[in-house]
KEFILUM-457231 format. One record per atom (N, C-alpha, C): x, y, z. Coordinates in steps of 0.001 Angstrom, whole numbers, plus 524288, in hexadecimal, padded with zeros to 5 digits. Each point is the difference from the previous one (the first is absolute). Example, Ala and Ser with C-alpha at 12.3 -4.5 7.8 and 13.67 -1.06 7.14 Angstrom:
<domis>
833867E9C681E78/7FC86804A680000/80384804B080000/7FEA28041A7FD30/80334804A68003C/7FCFE80442802DA/
</domis>
This chain:
<domis>
2A856315C94FB97/7FFBD8057380197/80214800C48059C/8042E80328800B0/802578009C80511/7FC24802AB803D1/800877FED2804EA/7FC7F802658040B/8034B802D0803F7/7FE3A8048A80161/8027B8033780419/7FC728001D804EA/802177FF1380475/7FCFC80070804E1/801198054080273/7FBE7802BC80138/8006D804E7802EE/7FF317FEDD805BD/803FA8009980319/7FFA97FE7B80587/7FD34804108031C/7FBF77FE3E802EA/7FCB080386802AC/7FF5F7FE05805D7/7FBC98015980297/7FECE7FDE280514/7FA697FE4080020/7FE397FDE580477/7FAEF7FD6C80058/7FB61803DC7FF6B/80080804578026E/7FB85803968003B/801AD8058F7FEC1/7FE01802297FBDB/8017E805637FE80/7FB348038D7FFEC/7FC0A7FE6C802FB/7FAFF803067FFDC/800E7805A3801BA/803B58010C8039F/800A58051A801E9/8040F803247FD5B/801B87FE047FB5D/8042A802927FD05/7FE218015F7FA91/80300803BC7FD92/7FF178016E7FA88/8040E7FD0A7FCD2/7FE437FC657FC94/803B07FC997FD23/7FF09800A77FA47/8045F800867FD05/7FF6F800E77FA62/803317FC1F7FCA0/801687FBAE80278/8033B7FC357FD45/7FD3A7FD517FB94/7FAC77FFB080035/7FD107FD767FBC5/800718030B7FAD9/801ED804CD80026/8009A803097FB41/804967FE0A7FCC8/803247FC568021F/804287FD877FD0C/7FE467FB807FCA6/7FB577FDED80146/7FE3F7FB367FD4F/7FF95800B97F9E5/7FD7A804237FE79/7FF2E800DA7FA60/804FE8009B7FCCA/8038A803BA801BC/804EC800787FD02/803527FB2580025/7FFD07FCF58046A/802B97FB2B8002D/7FDC77FC107FC22/7FADE7FFC17FFA4/7FD747FC7A7FC8E/8012D801577FA39/800A1804EE7FEEF/8013B801BF7FAC8/8055E7FE0D7FE4A/803517FED4803EE/805387FE2D7FEA7/8005D7F9F780112/7FB867FD95800DB/7FFF87FA4380040/800CF7FDE080579/7FF0380314803DE/800CA7FE5380571/7FAC97FF5F802BC/7FF417FBA6802B7/7FB7F7FF6280357/8018A8026C8055A/7FBDF801768030C/800F58027A804F8/7FCD27FD5680455/802427FF258046E/7FD397FDDC8045C/801EE802B3804F7/7FC218016A80343/8015F8028B804FE/800007FBBB80433/8042F7FFC080351/8006D7FC1C803E6/801C1802748050C/7FDAA7FE6980425/8016E8022D80538/805477FD9B801AE/8034E803148024C/804F17FE0C801F5/7FF3F7FC4880499/7FB4F800028023F/7FEE87FC7E80431/7FE8B7FA717FE14/7FEF77FF667FB0D/7FE437FB0A7FDD3/804307FBC38009F/7FE197FB678016C/803817FB7A80089/7FF3D7FC557FB5A/803CD7FC9C7FF91/7FFC27FBEF7FBFE/7FF6F8023D7FA5D/8026D804357FEFC/80014802487FAD2/804FE7FE0F7FD08/7FF567FDDE7FB57/8048B7FEB57FD12/801D5804B37FCC0/803868031380250/801AC804C67FD6B/802AE7FF037FABD/801CA7FB407FF3E/802717FED37FADB/7FC178002D7FB68/7FAF67FFEB80158/7FC0E800807FC09/7FFC2805747FD9D/802A9803AF80299/7FFD4805887FE06/8056B801717FDE8/7FFFE8027C7FB80/804C4801DB7FDC1/8024D8046E80317/7FC9E802D1802D4/801C78048F802B2/7FC2F80110804B0/8020A8019880459/7FCE3801D580464/8019D805A28014F/7FC248037C7FFFD/80126805568010A/7FD4F8019B8050F/802F2801CF803B4/7FDC88019880511/7FD07804FC7FF1C/7FB2580008801AA/7FC9E8047D7FF4E/7FD94801A78053E/7FB2E7FEC6800DC/7FD36802448048D/800387FC57804C5/804AD7FED8801DE/800AB7FCBA804CE/80010803A4804C0/7FB9F802AE800D9/800278048480373/7FF287FEC8805C4/801327FB108017F/800447FEAC80594/8050E7FD5A80170/803F0800317FC65/804D07FD5F800B2/802FB801DB804ED/7FF24804FB80143/802FF8024280465/7FE4C7FDBE8054D/7FB7E7FD398000B/7FE7E7FD6B804CB/802CC7FAD280104/801F87FDB57FBAA/803077FB1A8005C/804B4800377FC30/80382803958009F/80422800CF7FC3C/8036A7FB4C7FF37/801277FD158040A/803727FB637FF58/7FD447FBAF7FCD1/7FAF47FF338011F/7FCFF7FC1C7FD15/7FF77801B97FA4E/7FF278050B7FF22/7FF84801F67FAC3/804EB7FF227FCDC/8047A8012480239/804F87FF167FD87/800E57FA377FEEB/7FE577FCB08038D/800587FA707FF0B/7FCF87FE637FB4E/7FB40802147FF72/7FCC47FF037FB7E/80283801CB7FACF/8024E8049B80061/802DE802007FB2F/804847FC807FEC3/802E27FE1F803A7/804377FC747FF06/7FE077FAE77FDB3/7FB897FE05801DE/7FDAC7FB557FDC7/7FE9A800C87FA4B/7FD98804767FEC6/7FE9E801487FA88/804C3800557FC9D/803CE802AA80218/80508801117FD12/802A77FAF37FE89/7FF637FBBD80327/802667FB397FED2/7FD6F7FD1A7FBA1/7FAFC8018E7FEDF/7FD0A7FCEE7FC3A/7FF4A802F97FAA1/800228050B80030/7FF32803227FB52/802738055380066/7FF15803367FC28/802108053F80028/7FC958036C80329/802798031F80363/7FD7080390803C5/8018E805867FEEE/7FC358036A7FFD2/80127805907FF32/7FCB180335803BB/8026A8040280200/80562801727FF85/803807FB81801F4/8055F800407FEBD/8036A7FBE8801BC/7FFF37FF5D805B2/800917FB21801CE/7FFC37FEB7805A0/8043A80365802E9/804AB800297FE0F/8041480319802C1/7FEB480561800C0/7FD228026E7FC3D/7FE7A8054480068/7FBC6800FD803EC/7FC3E7FC4080051/7FBFE80084803C2/802017FEF48058F/803E87FC7280087/802427FF1180513/802CA804FA801ED/80269802AF7FC61/802C0804DF8015B/7FC1A8043880172/7FB908001B7FD77/7FC1D8042E8009B/7FC447FF298049E/7FFEF7FB6A80226/7FC6C7FEAC80405/8002E803AB804AC/804AB80116801B5/801118035280475/8019F8056F7FE32/7FD828040B8021C/800BC805427FE11/805968022D80147/803317FCB780291/8055E801B0800CC/803237FFEC7FAD3/7FD747FE127FBC9/8028F800A97FAE7/800F7805E27FEAC/7FCED803658026D/800A88059D7FF23/8056A801C4801B0/8027F7FD488039B/8055A801328018E/803A97FEF37FB79/7FF1E7FC067FD0C/803177FED17FB86/7FF94804467FBF0/7FB278019D7FF00/7FF30804287FC1B/802AB80501801B7/7FF998015D804DE/8024C804D1801F8/806067FF8C7FF7F/802547FB7D80116/805997FF547FF9A/801D3800927FA11/7FC637FF0F7FC92/80154800C37FA6C/7FEBE8057C7FE2A/7FE728036B80375/7FF3D8056C7FE89/7FA7F801557FE65/7FC627FC6C800CB/7FA72800E77FE8E/7FD888031380479/7FD878045B7FF15/7FD8D8030C8041A/7FB277FD2B80263/8002D7FEF6804ED/7FBB07FD59802B2/7FE678034D804AA/7FB577FEFD8023F/7FE1B802958048E/803A87FEC88049D/801D7803E180316/803277FED98047E/7FD557FC44803B5/8030D7FC4080217/7FDB27FBBD802E9/8035A7FE638048B/7FDAA7FEE48047E/802AB7FD398044E/7FE2F7FA657FFCC/803CF7FC6E80036/7FEE27FA677FFC3/800807FDB18054A/7FBE47FD80801DB/800067FE0980560/7FEA87FA418003A/802D27FD2080383/7FF017FA5F800C3/7FC087FF2580454/8001980354803CD/7FC397FFB880467/7FDC8805468016B/7FB878002080227/7FD51804D98010F/80294802BC8048F/8019F8050D7FF63/8026A802EA8040B/7FD78805668002C/7FC54800C8803B7/7FD39805028007B/80371804A77FFDE/804907FFF78027D/8037A804518003A/801E18016D7FA93/8016F7FBFF7FD03/801FD800FB7FA95/7FBB28025A7FC9F/7FB4D7FE0C800C9/7FB83802297FCEC/7FF3C805C380194/8004180148804F6/7FF7B8055580191/8045B803837FDBC/804A77FE1480010/8048B802EF7FE07/7FFAF800EA7FA19/7FD0A7FC927FD4E/7FFA3800637FA5B/7FD7F805157FE6C/7FC7B802138031A/7FD8B804ED7FEBE/804268044C7FF49/803A47FFFB8039F/80418804067FF9F/804067FEC57FBC4/801287FAE57FF7A/803DE7FE8A7FC0B/7FE4A801517FA9E/7FAEA7FF377FEE4/7FDF1801517FADF/7FDE4805917FFAF/7FFDF802C08048A/7FDDD8055480053/7FA84800397FDBE/7FC997FC92801E7/7FA877FFC47FE7C/7FC8B7FF8C804C3/7FB19801087FF1F/7FC377FF4780442/7FC937FB297FF5D/800E17FD1D7FBCD/7FCF87FB407FED8/8038B7FBD47FDBC/7FF647FB36801FE/803157FB9B7FE27/7FC7F7FB887FDDF/802787FCB37FCD0/7FD687FB157FE2B/803487FB9B80254/7FD287FBF580212/802997FB598019F/7FD237FB887FDB5/803197FC2C7FDAF/7FDA47FB787FDAE/803D77FB777FFC5/7FE377FB1B7FF84/8038C7FBAF7FFA6/80320800277FAF7/804987FD7D80043/8032C7FFA97FB49/7FDE47FC087FC0B/7FCA77FC6C801E2/7FD187FC797FC83/7FA3F80159800B3/7FDBE802A97FC2B/7FAA2801BC8004D/7FDCC801327FAA9/7FAF68007C7FFE1/7FD0F8016F7FB1F/7FAB3802048016F/7FDB0802E97FC6D/7FAC08023D80083/7FFA68039A804A4/8044E80259801DA/8002A803958044F/7FE7C7FD2580535/8008B7FAC880028/7FED57FD06804BE/8041E8019F8043B/7FE01800BD804E6/8034D801358046A/80364804D77FED8/7FDF3803D27FD68/8029F804EF7FF04/7FD598042D80319/803198031F802EC/7FDD4803BE80379/802628056F7FEE4/7FCC8803E380004/801BB8057F7FFDE/7FFD58021F805A3/8045880206801C9/800848018D80572/801A880590800A9/7FE0A8026880400/80208804FF801E0/801F57FF3C80590/802FB803BD801F4/801CF7FF92805A9/7FB167FFB580385/7FC11802C17FE9D/7FB69800048034F/7FD227FACD80013/800457FD1E7FBB6/7FD177FB047FF88/803197FB3D801D1/80507800BF80138/803497FBA880168/7FDDC7FD0A804BF/7FE71802DD803C7/7FE027FD73804F1/7FB5A7FC5D7FEBE/7FC89801BA7FCCD/7FB3D7FCF97FECE/8016F7FAED7FCE2/80444800757FCF7/801497FBA67FC7A/8042B7FC4C80248/8028F8019280440/804B87FD36801B6/7FEFF7FA20800EB/7FBAD7FED2802AD/7FF017FA68800EE/7FF227FCED7FB0E/7FD268027F7FC4A/7FF257FD4A7FAD8/8051A7FF7B7FD09/80320803FF80011/805177FFC17FD44/8036C7FBD98026C/8000A7FFE28052B/803227FBFE802CF/7FE487FA767FE4A/7FAD57FF2E7FFD8/7FE267FAB67FE74/801467FEC37FA57/7FFDF8040E7FC8F/800AD7FF157FA63/805D17FF4A7FEB5/8034C8030380278/8057C800697FE47/804097FE03803DE/7FE597FDB08043F/803C17FEA98040B/8046C7FC977FE01/7FEBE7FC1B7FCD8/804127FC8F7FDF8/7FF8C7FFD97FA01/7FE71804357FDB0/7FF268002E7FA5A/802F78043F7FD87/8035F7FEBD7FC37/802FD804387FD55/7FC5E804067FDCD/8013A804E6800A6/7FCA6804327FE16/80310804917FE5E/7FD61803CA7FD93/802A0804A87FDFB/7FD14804E3801E3/802F3804078012E/7FDE58050E80199/801A6804147FBE9/7FC36802D67FDFF/800F5803F27FC17/7FD298051B8016C/80204804577FE20/7FCFF804E68004D/7FB277FF8F7FCE6/7FB99801CC801F2/7FB518002F7FCAF/800A8804317FC11/7FF4D7FE897FAFA/80096803BB7FBD6/7FAE7802C27FEE1/7FFB88051580185/7FB51802E57FF3C/7FE4A800397FA4E/803CA7FF437FC94/7FEA5800307FA46/7FBF57FBC47FE96/7FFE67FBDB80329/7FC3B7FBE37FEAC/7FA61802068005B/7FED480325803E6/7FAC480211800A1/7FF35805177FD03/80447802D27FF38/7FF9A8050B7FCFE/7FFED7FF517FA53/802AF7FBF47FE38/800B17FF5E7FA49/7FEC27FA4F7FE55/801D17FC35802E9/7FEF57FA9A7FEBA/804FF7FCDE7FF52/7FF577FB1F7FF0B/804457FC457FEF4/7FFDF7FE5E7FA57/804A27FF8A7FD99/8001B7FECE7FA70/802147FA577FF5A/7FDD47FD5F7FC1B/801C97FAC27FEA0/801357FFF67FA4F/804B37FDC57FEAC/801867FF2C7FAAB/8006E7FA0E7FF15/7FDE97FE1D7FBA2/7FF9E7FA727FF0D/8038B7FEA07FB7F/8037E7FC50800F1/803C47FE527FC25/7FF3A7FA3D7FEB1/7FF937FEE57FAE5/7FFBE7FA9E7FE37/804FB7FEDF7FCDB/803037FC4980203/805227FED67FD84/8033A804F77FF2A/8002A8032F80423/8034E804BA8001D/7FDF9804587FCBB/7FB6B7FF857FD88/7FDCB8041D7FCD3/7FB4E80265802CD/7FFFC8053C80055/7FBC4802B980299/7FAF17FF007FD2C/7FBF67FE31802A2/7FAE07FEE17FD8A/7FC6F804D6800FC/7FEF98010E804FE/7FC928043080174/80123801E08057E/7FDC480457801A1/8011280273804EE/7FA97801EC8023F/7FF947FFD280530/7FB55801FF80271/8014E8033380503/7FC308032380163/80041802FB804D6/7FBA47FDB2803B9/801B17FEDA804CD/7FC797FDDC803EF/7FF70803F98047F/7FB468015D8014C/7FF2B803B580424/7FC6B7FD8D8042A/8011E800EF804DA/7FCCB7FD938043A/7FACA802B5800DD/7FC517FD208026A/7FB268024180165/800F28046A8041D/7FC528034D800BF/8002580425803B2/8011D7FDC18057B/803A38026B802CD/801717FE7B80537/802827FAB280050/802027FE0E7FB8C/802D57FB0780014/80547800FD7FD55/8036A7FC1A80070/80509800897FD55/8011F7FB607FC81/7FC877FBF680041/800F07FB557FCBB/7FD96800F87FA98/802CE7FEAA7FC08/7FE70801487FABD/7FD817FB767FD06/7FFB97FB7380284/7FDBC7FB8C7FD7B/7FA1A800BD7FF37/7FE237FDDD7FBA4/7FA508006D7FEE5/7FCD57FDC780463/802157FBAF80222/7FD007FD598046E/7FF4C8036F804C0/8032A8042580055/7FFA0803A580457/7FDA3805407FE38/7FD9D800197FB89/7FD82804BA7FE08/8034B803717FCA9/804DC7FE517FEB6/8033D8032E7FCB6/7FDFD800B07FA80/80152804547FD8A/7FE648013F7FABD/804B27FFBA7FC5B/7FF077FE027FB35/8043F7FF107FC51/7FEDC802BA7FAC0/8040B802087FDA7/7FF63802397FAE6/8050E7FF717FCF4/7FF5F7FFA37FAD5/804957FFAE7FC90/802F1805187FFDE/805227FFD37FF33/80316804B37FF73/804DE7FE417FCCB/8030A804097FE71/804A47FF287FD0F/804E88014880392/8032E7FBF2800BC/8049F800B780350/803D7803D07FD67/802478037C802F4/8039A803807FDBD/805777FD637FF77/8039A802927FD68/8053A7FD867FEE9/802FC7FE9680510/7FF9D8036480402/802B97FEE7804C3/7FDC17FB38802B9/7FAE67FF6780012/7FDA57FB508022A/801CF7FB467FD39/7FFF78000F7FABC/801C47FBCC7FD1D/805B67FEB3800CB/80321803EA800A9/8058D7FF2B80105/800E37FD1180532/7FD1E801A3803EE/800997FD8580506/7FDF77FA5E7FFD8/7FB9A7FF587FD5C/7FDF47FA8B7FF75/803D67FC8B7FD0C/802908021E7FC0D/803D37FCDF7FD23/804B37FECC80360/8017A803BA80368/804337FEFC803DC/7FEA97FB3F80362/7FB3D7FFDA801D6/7FE257FBD380340/800077FADF7FD11/7FE1E7FFEA7FB1E/7FFFD7FB3C7FCE9/8055F7FDE87FF1B/803C2803A07FEFD/805667FE7B7FF26/802787FD73804E8/7FDE48017A80489/802537FE08804F9/7FDD67FA9480187/7FBEE7FE147FD21/7FDD47FAFC8017D/803FB7FBA77FF25/7FFB87FBE48031C/803D17FBB47FF8A/7FF667FCFD7FAEA/7FB237FF8D7FDE1/7FEFE7FD607FAFE/7FB93803167FD61/7FF927FFAD7FABC/7FBF0802D57FD57/7FA7F7FE3180167/7FC68803BF7FFA0/7FA8A7FEB480193/7FC987FFFE7FB19/7FC157FC8280007/7FC11800207FC00/7FC57804AB80104/7FEAC800F7804DC/7FCAB8047F8016A/8021280282804FF/7FF498050D8003F/80196802F080494/7FC79804C380083/7FE5F800FA804E6/7FD48804E8800F9/8034380323803C9/80146804C07FE79/803698035380317/7FCC0804818021C/7FFAE800098053E/7FCEF80403802B7/803A78043980226/7FE8E804D37FE9D/8032880456801D4/7FCAD804A6801B9/8029380379802EA/7FD41804AA8023C/803C5804A57FF9A/7FDE3804957FFEF/803498049980027/802808006C8059B/804FE800CA80012/802DE8003C80518/804C2803BE7FF8E/7FFE9803DC80357/8045F803C78003A/800FE8024B7FAB1/7FC3E801737FD0F/800DA8028E7FB0E/8015B7FC5D7FBA5/7FFD47FAF2800B1/801427FC2C7FBFF/7FC3D7FB7480097/800CC7FBD07FCE0/7FCE37FB4D80071/803647FC2E80345/7FD047FCD78031E/802877FBE980338/7FC907FB3D7FF8E/802777FB8A7FFD0/7FD227FB127FF7E/7FDEB7FE278054D/7FB2F7FE7B7FFF4/7FD9A7FDA5804AB/800A57FA247FFEA/7FEB37FDB17FB5B/800547FA487FF7C/801137FEC27FA64/8029B7FB7D7FF3C/800467FD857FAC8/7FD4B7FAD380092/7FB4D7FF9B7FD9D/7FC9F7FB5F800D2/801127FC377FBBC/801E07FB3F801B4/801A47FC257FC18/7FD4F7FAA9800D8/7FC9E7FF8B803CF/7FDA77FAF48012B/7FA667FFF47FDE0/7FC7D8034180260/7FA8B7FF987FEBC/7FD6D805417FF6F/802B3803DA7FD77/7FD788050D7FFC0/7FB557FFF17FC5E/7FBF0802E980179/7FBDD801107FC14/802858033B7FBBD/7FF167FE6D7FB33/80217802C57FB77/7FC1D803B67FD99/7FB798006C80240/7FC03803BF7FE6B/7FF4E800287FA15/7FEED7FB707FDC8/7FEF67FFA37FA59/7FAF88031C7FEB2/7FCB080108803AC/7FB1F802997FEFF/800D0805E17FEB5/804A1802038013F/800E6805A37FF0A/802AC801407FACB/801637FBDF7FD1E/80236800937FACE/7FE5E7FB817FCC3/7FC9B800C77FC51/7FDAB7FBEE7FCF4/804097FCD37FCCE/804B4802757FF13/803E67FD287FCE3/803EA7FD3A8039F/7FFB0800C080502/803A97FDA6803BA/800117F9F97FFBD/7FB647FD8280007/800107FA557FFA5/803067FDBD7FB5D/7FF2E802417FBA2/802CF7FE757FB41/805BF8010980057/801598048E80229/805A48011F800DF/802757FBDF80364/7FD217FE988042A/802037FBF78038A/801157FAF37FD25/7FC387FE447FCFB/800817FAFE7FD34/80463800367FC2A/80058804427FCED/80426800727FC24/805628003680299/80069802EF80465/804C480025802DB/801417FA7C80235/7FC327FD2F801A7/800C27FAC080237/8026B7FC6C7FBE3/7FDA7800267FB42/801D77FC947FBD7/805A98013E7FE99/8015A804E67FFAB/8054A801447FEC1/803D27FE9C80465/7FE35800D9804C2/8030E7FEA8804C9/801027FA0380027/7FC127FCC87FF09/800927FA8E8001D/803D47FDF77FBC5/7FFF18027E7FB91/803A37FE627FBD3/805958013C80177/800D08040D80319/8056580155801B2/801EF7FC4180411/
</domis>
């Protein structure tokens, strides 16, 4: 009986994790399942027919070491998503590639070093009163700040320490996130599985459950699906799984992120999603 390893991390006590919902449909198709931390040493990855990256939700703290581990796994067995795709997706500057291919994305300034003057000028450039600044390699809203002109002084020292030599991105804060929410579309082997709406807690802008965000199922409209398919078509190689996050922007939809490494797939919000994932996986592997 083949065994699939679900790659995780050491401690997920502070997170909402739904990967175990894959165990039953995998078993129905003759697959054993084991969850392994990416920090684990002396693992013979060749013992597993497949390793799927799932809840490795501290990788952004050691991105180079994480990629080294994925390379190690890839040398011994099949890794999904494909290593090349995850290498491409690690740094959010992949959004530049999508934009060059005509995919609508949130307007962004890309910075290599922290420059207070550029940050201040961004308010006028984007014609907004609130900005978002975050690292180009990040997850879980770590080191993500919402800023106004009035708050810049209070944050400047912290921003300098966080971003002085760290590539980062500056974006207009999208009021639609707090007024309406952020949408996620989930694709398994290029087929839409389910969609959800994520709304932040009162007086917050982060939509993750860990930050108090609320989630609910919804049906993605044709335009949302069209833009998501545009993004999938622009990927360097096909993905087993993809989560495409978008928000309403300037009267249309714009992509915030295309998550291809360790996105929560929120199997809990659609009872059929775990089986869809497994069935898509089997067909994908055959191809």
